[in-house]
C-alpha positions as semicolon CSV with decimal commas, in nm:
position;residue;x (nm);y (nm);z (nm)
1;V;-5,730;-2,045;3,894
2;Q;-5,777;-1,689;3,923
3;L;-5,608;-1,396;3,764
4;V;-5,657;-1,070;3,923
5;E;-5,517;-0,723;3,775
6;S;-5,445;-0,405;3,896
7;G;-5,283;-0,097;3,888
8;G;-5,504;0,061;3,611
9;G;-5,641;0,450;3,688
10;L;-5,658;0,759;3,537
11;V;-5,313;0,953;3,374
12;Q;-5,251;1,227;3,136
13;P;-5,144;1,225;2,809
14;G;-4,751;1,105;2,833
15;G;-4,762;0,960;3,152
16;S;-4,692;0,604;3,264
17;L;-4,886;0,306;3,448
18;R;-4,815;-0,034;3,533
19;L;-5,027;-0,284;3,536
20;S;-4,977;-0,597;3,712
21;C;-5,199;-0,919;3,688
22;A;-5,140;-1,184;3,975
23;V;-5,219;-1,564;3,919
24;S;-5,315;-1,765;4,181
25;G;-5,499;-2,146;4,280
26;S;-5,323;-2,477;4,186
27;I;-5,068;-2,370;3,956
28;L;-4,839;-2,624;3,822
29;R;-4,670;-2,390;3,510
30;I;-4,780;-2,086;3,344
31;N;-4,730;-2,047;3,015
32;A;-4,788;-1,785;2,747
33;I;-4,944;-1,479;2,884
34;G;-5,088;-1,180;2,719
35;W;-5,202;-0,849;2,753
36;Y;-5,553;-0,754;2,591
37;R;-5,756;-0,402;2,583
38;Q;-6,096;-0,345;2,460
39;A;-6,219;0,036;2,393
40;P;-6,610;0,123;2,420
41;G;-6,798;0,006;2,083
42;K;-6,469;-0,170;1,956
43;E;-6,382;-0,540;1,950
44;R;-6,105;-0,696;2,264
45;E;-5,771;-0,665;2,100
46;L;-5,406;-0,795;2,157
47;V;-5,168;-0,539;2,329
48;A;-4,883;-0,791;2,431
49;H;-4,832;-1,162;2,411
50;T;-4,492;-1,359;2,546
51;T;-4,426;-1,751;2,581
52;S;-4,294;-1,924;2,802
53;G;-3,982;-1,940;2,589
54;G;-3,957;-1,587;2,622
55;S;-4,124;-1,513;2,257
56;T;-4,273;-1,153;2,260
57;N;-4,501;-0,986;2,001
58;Y;-4,679;-0,648;2,048
59;A;-4,963;-0,464;1,900
60;D;-4,824;-0,165;1,592
61;S;-5,001;0,065;1,784
62;V;-4,765;-0,004;2,169
63;K;-4,423;-0,099;1,987
64;G;-4,138;0,097;2,171
65;R;-4,412;0,228;2,456
66;F;-4,501;-0,071;2,642
67;T;-4,300;-0,414;2,757
68;I;-4,461;-0,703;2,894
69;S;-4,311;-0,866;3,168
70;R;-4,347;-1,199;3,442
71;D;-4,203;-1,281;3,766
72;N;-4,239;-1,675;3,780
73;A;-4,130;-1,656;4,157
74;K;-4,425;-1,477;4,202
75;N;-4,685;-1,610;3,923
76;T;-4,720;-1,223;3,829
77;M;-4,722;-1,032;3,498
78;Y;-4,656;-0,719;3,451
79;L;-4,756;-0,441;3,159
80;R;-4,566;-0,161;3,216
81;M;-4,737;0,176;2,961
82;N;-4,509;0,483;2,898
83;G;-4,586;0,781;2,673
84;L;-4,961;0,672;2,707
85;K;-5,204;0,858;2,444
86;P;-5,578;0,879;2,484
87;E;-5,614;0,631;2,218
88;D;-5,499;0,392;2,476
89;T;-5,819;0,398;2,683
90;A;-5,975;0,101;2,745
91;V;-6,034;-0,194;3,006
92;Y;-5,716;-0,406;2,997
93;Y;-5,724;-0,763;3,065
94;C;-5,445;-0,999;3,173
95;N;-5,472;-1,366;2,956
96;A;-5,255;-1,667;3,110
97;N;-5,276;-2,029;2,965
98;V;-5,241;-2,212;3,293
99;V;-5,160;-2,558;3,344
100;D;-5,337;-2,715;3,660
101;Y;-5,414;-3,092;3,750
102;R;-5,686;-3,088;3,513
103;G;-5,442;-2,964;3,201
104;A;-5,383;-2,629;3,046
105;Y;-5,660;-2,365;3,021
106;D;-5,643;-2,021;2,944
107;Y;-5,794;-1,801;3,194
108;W;-5,903;-1,434;3,197
109;G;-5,849;-1,123;3,436
110;Q;-6,165;-0,949;3,524
111;G;-6,024;-0,611;3,393
112;T;-5,873;-0,304;3,509
113;Q;-5,993;0,077;3,366
114;V;-5,668;0,264;3,212
115;T;-5,780;0,645;3,091
116;V;-5,563;0,870;2,978
117;S;-5,686;1,190;2,917
118;S;-5,600;1,580;3,048
């Protein structure tokens, strides 16, 4: 199973980006998915998370600005980020709990850099 992220880049404050994370491999089912970020010198933190049942939670710092979503037919998850701030600058990682022929395991993407700067 592989998670491949895309959509990061440089954006001005107030701008928007949409991150994508495509899940591939011997997938039977994708359970919970999430986006995390890690800024220089800081620990990795949860940004947004959603279960297969649709229960969703966000970090307080991104509530009302970021939206997590998934396209089950494409095995792809998204993070729409609006109203970006310099403090959102970080490497963003997707995470998915994937059921394959061996069982259920957590997988991570390689990370994509998001830089918010004027």
